[in-house]
C-alpha positions as CSV (number, residue, x, y, z in Angstrom):
1,M,73.9,121.9,66.5
2,L,76.3,119.0,66.8
3,T,78.2,118.2,69.9
4,H,81.8,117.1,69.9
5,P,82.0,113.3,70.3
6,R,84.7,113.5,73.0
7,R,82.5,115.8,75.1
8,C,79.6,113.4,74.8
9,W,81.7,110.5,75.9
10,C,83.1,112.4,78.9
11,S,79.6,113.6,80.0
12,G,78.3,110.0,79.7
13,L,81.2,108.6,81.7
14,A,80.7,111.2,84.4
15,L,77.0,110.4,84.6
16,F,77.7,106.7,84.8
17,L,80.2,107.1,87.7
18,A,77.7,109.3,89.5
19,L,75.0,106.7,89.2
20,A,77.2,103.8,90.0
21,A,78.8,105.3,93.1
22,P,77.1,104.5,96.4
23,P,75.8,107.4,98.4
24,A,78.0,108.6,101.2
25,L,76.6,107.8,104.7
26,A,76.8,110.1,107.7
27,Q,79.6,109.0,110.0
28,F,77.4,108.1,113.0
29,E,74.2,107.4,111.2
30,Q,74.8,103.7,111.2
31,A,76.7,103.7,114.5
32,I,73.8,104.9,116.6
33,Q,71.5,102.3,114.9
34,Q,73.7,99.5,116.4
35,V,73.6,100.7,120.0
36,R,70.4,102.7,120.6
37,D,68.2,99.6,121.4
38,A,70.7,98.6,124.1
39,I,70.8,102.0,125.8
40,V,68.5,102.4,128.8
41,T,67.5,105.0,131.4
42,V,68.3,104.2,135.0
43,E,65.8,105.7,137.5
44,T,66.1,105.9,141.2
45,P,64.2,108.0,143.9
46,D,67.2,110.4,143.8
47,G,67.3,111.0,140.1
48,T,68.0,109.5,136.7
49,G,71.0,108.5,134.7
50,A,71.9,106.3,131.7
51,G,73.1,102.8,131.2
52,F,73.4,100.1,128.6
53,V,73.0,96.3,128.2
54,V,76.2,94.4,128.2
55,N,74.7,90.9,128.2
56,S,71.5,89.7,126.6
57,D,70.6,87.8,129.8
58,G,69.7,91.1,131.5
59,Y,72.9,92.6,132.7
60,V,73.0,96.4,132.6
61,L,76.0,98.6,133.3
62,T,75.9,102.2,134.7
63,N,77.8,104.5,137.1
64,Q,77.9,103.8,140.8
65,H,77.1,107.4,141.6
66,V,73.9,107.1,139.5
67,V,72.6,104.3,141.7
68,G,74.1,105.4,145.0
69,K,72.5,103.7,148.0
70,A,69.1,103.4,146.4
71,T,67.1,100.2,147.0
72,E,64.4,100.9,144.4
73,I,65.9,100.9,141.0
74,S,64.2,100.6,137.6
75,V,65.5,100.3,134.1
76,K,63.5,101.9,131.3
77,L,64.0,100.3,127.9
78,R,63.9,102.3,124.6
79,S,60.3,100.9,124.0
80,G,59.2,102.7,127.2
81,E,58.9,99.5,129.3
82,K,60.2,99.7,132.8
83,L,61.9,96.7,134.5
84,K,62.8,96.3,138.1
85,A,66.5,96.0,138.7
86,T,68.8,94.8,141.4
87,V,72.5,95.5,142.1
88,A,74.6,92.5,141.0
89,R,78.1,94.1,141.6
90,T,79.5,97.5,142.5
91,G,82.9,99.0,142.2
92,E,83.5,102.0,144.5
93,D,86.9,102.7,143.1
94,S,85.9,102.3,139.4
95,D,82.5,104.1,139.8
96,L,80.9,101.2,138.0
97,C,77.7,99.4,138.9
98,L,76.3,96.2,137.3
99,L,72.5,95.8,137.5
100,K,70.4,92.7,136.8
101,V,66.9,92.7,135.3
102,E,64.7,89.6,134.8
103,R,64.5,89.7,131.0
104,K,66.2,87.5,128.4
105,H,67.3,88.2,124.8
106,L,67.9,91.9,125.3
107,P,70.0,93.7,122.6
108,A,73.6,94.2,123.9
109,V,76.5,96.4,122.9
110,Q,79.9,95.5,121.6
111,F,83.2,96.8,123.2
112,A,86.3,98.0,121.3
113,P,89.7,98.2,123.1
114,S,90.4,101.6,124.5
115,A,94.1,100.9,124.2
116,Q,93.8,101.2,120.4
117,L,92.2,104.7,120.5
118,K,93.9,107.6,118.7
119,Q,93.8,111.2,119.7
120,G,91.4,113.1,117.4
121,A,89.2,110.2,116.6
122,D,85.5,110.9,116.3
123,V,83.4,109.7,119.3
124,A,79.8,110.3,120.5
125,A,78.1,110.1,123.9
126,V,74.6,108.6,124.2
127,G,72.4,109.1,127.2
128,A,69.5,111.0,128.8
129,P,70.8,114.5,129.5
130,L,68.2,116.5,131.5
131,G,65.8,113.6,131.0
132,L,66.0,113.7,127.1
133,E,66.3,110.0,126.5
134,N,68.4,108.5,123.7
135,T,70.3,111.8,123.0
136,L,73.5,111.7,121.0
137,T,76.2,114.3,121.3
138,K,79.2,114.1,118.9
139,G,82.8,115.2,119.5
140,V,86.4,114.0,119.3
141,L,88.8,112.2,121.6
142,S,90.7,115.0,123.2
143,S,93.1,112.7,125.2
144,T,93.5,108.9,125.3
145,A,95.0,108.9,128.8
146,R,94.0,111.4,131.5
147,E,94.6,110.8,135.2
148,V,92.4,112.5,137.8
149,D,92.7,111.7,141.5
150,G,94.7,108.5,140.6
151,K,92.1,107.2,138.2
152,R,92.4,106.7,134.5
153,Y,90.0,108.4,132.0
154,I,89.7,109.2,128.4
155,Q,88.9,112.9,127.7
156,I,86.2,113.9,125.1
157,D,84.8,117.2,124.0
158,A,81.3,115.8,123.3
159,A,78.7,117.7,125.4
160,L,77.8,115.9,128.7
161,N,75.1,117.0,131.0
162,P,73.3,115.6,134.1
163,G,71.7,112.4,132.8
164,N,74.6,111.3,130.6
165,S,76.4,109.6,133.5
166,G,76.5,105.8,132.9
167,G,75.9,106.2,129.2
168,P,78.2,104.7,126.6
169,V,80.8,106.6,124.6
170,I,80.9,105.0,121.1
171,N,83.2,105.2,118.1
172,A,82.3,105.6,114.5
173,D,81.7,101.8,114.2
174,G,79.1,101.8,117.0
175,C,81.3,100.1,119.5
176,V,81.6,101.2,123.2
177,V,85.0,102.7,124.0
178,G,84.1,104.2,127.4
179,V,81.4,105.1,129.9
180,A,80.6,108.8,130.5
181,T,81.1,109.6,134.1
182,S,81.9,113.3,134.8
183,V,82.3,116.8,133.3
184,A,84.4,119.8,134.3
185,K,82.0,122.3,135.9
186,E,84.1,125.5,135.3
187,A,85.0,124.7,131.7
188,Q,83.3,123.7,128.4
189,G,84.0,120.7,126.2
190,I,85.9,118.7,128.9
191,G,84.3,115.4,129.6
192,L,85.7,112.3,131.2
193,A,84.8,108.7,130.5
194,I,86.0,105.4,132.0
195,P,88.1,103.5,129.4
196,S,86.5,100.4,127.9
197,D,89.5,98.3,129.0
198,D,88.7,99.1,132.6
199,V,85.0,98.3,132.0
200,T,85.7,94.9,130.6
201,A,88.1,94.2,133.5
202,F,85.2,95.0,135.8
203,L,82.9,92.6,133.9
204,D,85.6,89.9,134.0
205,A,85.8,90.2,137.8
206,A,82.0,89.9,137.9
207,G,82.0,86.8,135.7
208,V,79.7,88.3,133.1
209,S,80.2,87.7,129.4
210,Y,80.3,90.5,126.9
211,A,80.9,91.0,123.2
212,L,84.2,92.3,121.7
213,A,84.6,93.9,118.3
214,L,87.5,93.2,115.9
215,S,86.9,89.4,116.0
216,Q,88.2,89.1,119.5
217,G,85.4,86.8,120.7
218,T,83.7,87.1,124.1
219,E,84.7,86.6,127.7
220,P,82.6,83.7,129.0
221,A,80.8,83.8,132.3
222,P,80.7,80.8,134.7
223,G,78.1,78.3,133.4
224,T,77.6,80.1,130.1
225,P,77.0,77.6,127.2
226,P,79.8,77.6,124.6
227,S,77.3,78.6,121.9
228,E,76.9,82.0,123.6
229,S,80.6,82.7,124.2
230,P,82.8,81.4,121.4
231,S,86.3,80.5,122.4
232,P,89.3,82.2,120.9
233,E,90.1,79.1,118.9
234,S,86.7,79.2,117.3
235,A,87.1,82.8,116.3
236,V,90.0,81.9,114.1
237,A,88.9,80.5,110.7
238,P,90.7,77.1,109.8
239,S,93.0,77.0,106.8
240,P,91.2,75.7,103.7
241,A,92.2,72.2,102.7
242,P,94.1,71.9,99.3
243,V,92.0,71.1,96.4
244,P,92.9,67.8,94.6
245,E,94.0,68.0,91.0
246,A,91.2,65.7,89.9
247,T,88.5,67.9,91.4
248,P,86.6,69.5,88.5
249,L,86.5,73.3,88.4
250,A,83.2,74.9,89.4
251,P,81.4,76.6,86.5
252,P,81.8,80.4,86.5
253,A,79.2,82.5,88.2
254,P,76.7,84.1,85.9
255,A,77.4,87.7,85.1
256,P,75.2,90.1,87.0
257,A,72.3,91.7,85.2
258,A,73.0,95.1,83.7
259,G,71.7,97.9,85.8
260,P,70.1,101.1,84.7
261,A,73.4,102.9,84.7
262,L,75.0,100.3,82.3
263,W,72.0,100.6,79.9
264,L,72.3,104.4,80.0
265,L,76.0,104.1,79.1
266,L,75.2,101.8,76.2
267,I,72.6,104.2,74.9
268,L,74.9,107.2,75.1
269,S,77.7,105.2,73.3
270,A,75.3,104.3,70.5
271,T,74.1,107.9,70.2
272,V,77.7,109.2,70.0
273,A,78.6,106.6,67.3
274,L,75.5,107.7,65.2
275,V,76.4,111.4,65.4
276,V,80.0,110.7,64.3
277,A,78.7,108.6,61.3
278,L,76.4,111.4,60.2
279,V,79.1,114.1,60.5
280,T,81.5,111.9,58.5
281,A,79.0,111.3,55.7
282,A,78.2,115.0,55.5
283,V,81.8,116.0,55.2
284,V,82.5,113.3,52.5
285,A,79.5,114.5,50.5
286,T,80.7,118.1,50.5
287,R,84.2,117.1,49.3
288,V,83.0,115.1,46.2
289,V,82.7,117.5,43.2
290,R,81.8,116.2,39.8
291,Q,84.2,117.2,36.9
292,P,82.3,119.1,34.1
293,A,82.4,117.7,30.5
294,L,84.9,119.4,28.1
295,T,83.6,121.0,25.0
296,A,85.6,121.3,21.7
297,P,87.1,124.7,21.1
298,A,85.9,126.7,18.1
299,P,88.3,126.5,15.1
300,H,90.4,129.6,14.3
301,T,89.5,131.4,11.1
302,A,91.3,134.2,9.3
303,P,89.6,137.6,9.1
304,G,87.2,137.8,6.3
305,A,87.2,134.1,5.7
306,P,83.8,132.3,5.6
307,A,82.9,130.3,8.7
308,P,83.3,126.6,8.2
309,A,80.3,124.4,8.0
310,P,79.2,122.6,11.1
311,S,80.3,119.3,9.5
312,E,83.7,120.8,8.8
313,A,84.0,122.1,12.3
314,R,83.3,118.7,13.6
315,A,85.8,117.2,11.2
316,T,88.6,119.6,12.1
317,A,88.1,119.1,15.9
318,P,91.0,117.2,17.4
319,A,90.6,113.6,18.2
320,S,91.5,114.3,21.8
321,S,88.3,116.3,22.3
322,Q,86.3,113.2,21.5
323,V,87.6,111.4,24.7
324,Q,85.8,111.8,28.0
325,T,88.0,112.9,30.9
326,P,87.7,110.4,33.8
327,A,86.3,111.6,37.1
328,E,88.7,112.8,39.8
329,D,89.8,110.1,42.2
330,L,89.1,111.1,45.8
331,S,90.3,107.9,47.5
332,D,93.6,109.6,48.6
333,I,92.0,112.7,50.2
334,D,92.2,112.9,54.0
335,I,88.9,113.9,55.6
336,E,89.2,115.7,58.9
337,L,86.2,116.4,61.2
338,K,86.2,119.8,62.7
């Protein structure tokens, strides 16, 4: 059974596009990979909470109410290692606390401006609810500006439980847009987080550098080497110098090697061409009919007259019967595939 060439081509093209298209990634599958190594669990004699590294030199941010007045504080890394921490700066009004651990080269988070957040954007909270460390709960940004007791918050509907306090609220790019701080007790899906703009202002006042997303550079801390905190001027790429006319053009880059999908498309195209050629040859063969040779009619004789001799019959045959009729010319016949 032969398949229509157009259907073969469409099927081959659909298969090629399906193989060439990259697989779709889950929205927060990559986002959590960027921040989970920087998220820690803050432990005190009074309980536990969450926090995250804001500077690779050992600065950890959490909520003030997580630490309270504790003098014994430890930070538990994702690897399970516990480090002793001290309070570097507190903010009673902002409910933020900056801790310091004696460890260098820690993975740190990146901040995104909370002023650019849009209502309905996807967000997720990461922390240790009920002691379950490195737990992610996903939701949306319910409100970009919510004021409670004179303080600014962003409202999210991601599930927050005891142990989420001090943990980061991230966007789909894996950047911190807030710090989870409280949840409505008599409602569901109403959580509050401190906006990232207020968090970075707190770090500025503490003189601690941090990373900003969207090519905004970092805020340097006092005494920080320039290599660790690039200036705004260095974040802007210089304009390329004009190329002189005498400069020879670079040779073109070699074409990329054909992948499995391209070879499959070429094989399908060759198969379709072969099928079309076979169908065309079959139709042409059925249309060509050979013309049968004409025979001379028998001569007319009167009733009762003797039949002429064979030699005489051949003699009386018209001259036109001696000529062979040429074969029918099929060059003008249109052949249509059905």
